[in-house]
Steps between C-alpha positions, in 0.01 A plus 500: 500500500778523755423331831628672812644257754596685817690338785486623857719421802631677811743739335472401136869406485498123454186519289680748273746224413213255444314755286803558279550125455132457409516795258809354329324166446193683366713713266696196376170325416327816375229474766325839530532568872639773721648367823582744780564481874390728782498511881180360651420836660426635153248236389194728523675791327644284219172315441310831485751667267609214274220240521716186471352177363692292753595567862773259607604493864845392611502209746602733785173696465265209428315596819354788292335261252159490665487876551603570138255238368218654704585844366576425133374146435174617343685731259604212275867521597699184549637502854757240598798427724833410344606143580762500779733260318482688168556825686798362691664381179391816312343282229335775296403261224296273729332793672408658166368168365285455812356851460419440133335164578291660776399789272380250238302310765345823624401605146343164420304512829367844406389372158328206667283727714 
């Protein structure tokens, strides 16, 4: 099963670079994920059309976190904000690792319920 990890920021430009770095790490390690980036204005459209497993917000749009969590938090999606330092250094490997760790935590919490 391929996990969809979608990044959102103001214009989708800097997150496009982050998404490609994350995808390269995933491909190198044969991790079945699809990482894409979009402008934050398309969140509702993209979620409705593509149903991503993960919604990652760039640090510049972290103010949307609560709104997105209220809207999609009950749908089982992982919603998170990319760490400012990892984003600034474009550390795709660390961001991907953090997402995978959080997905595992989320899955184990679901099993525990």
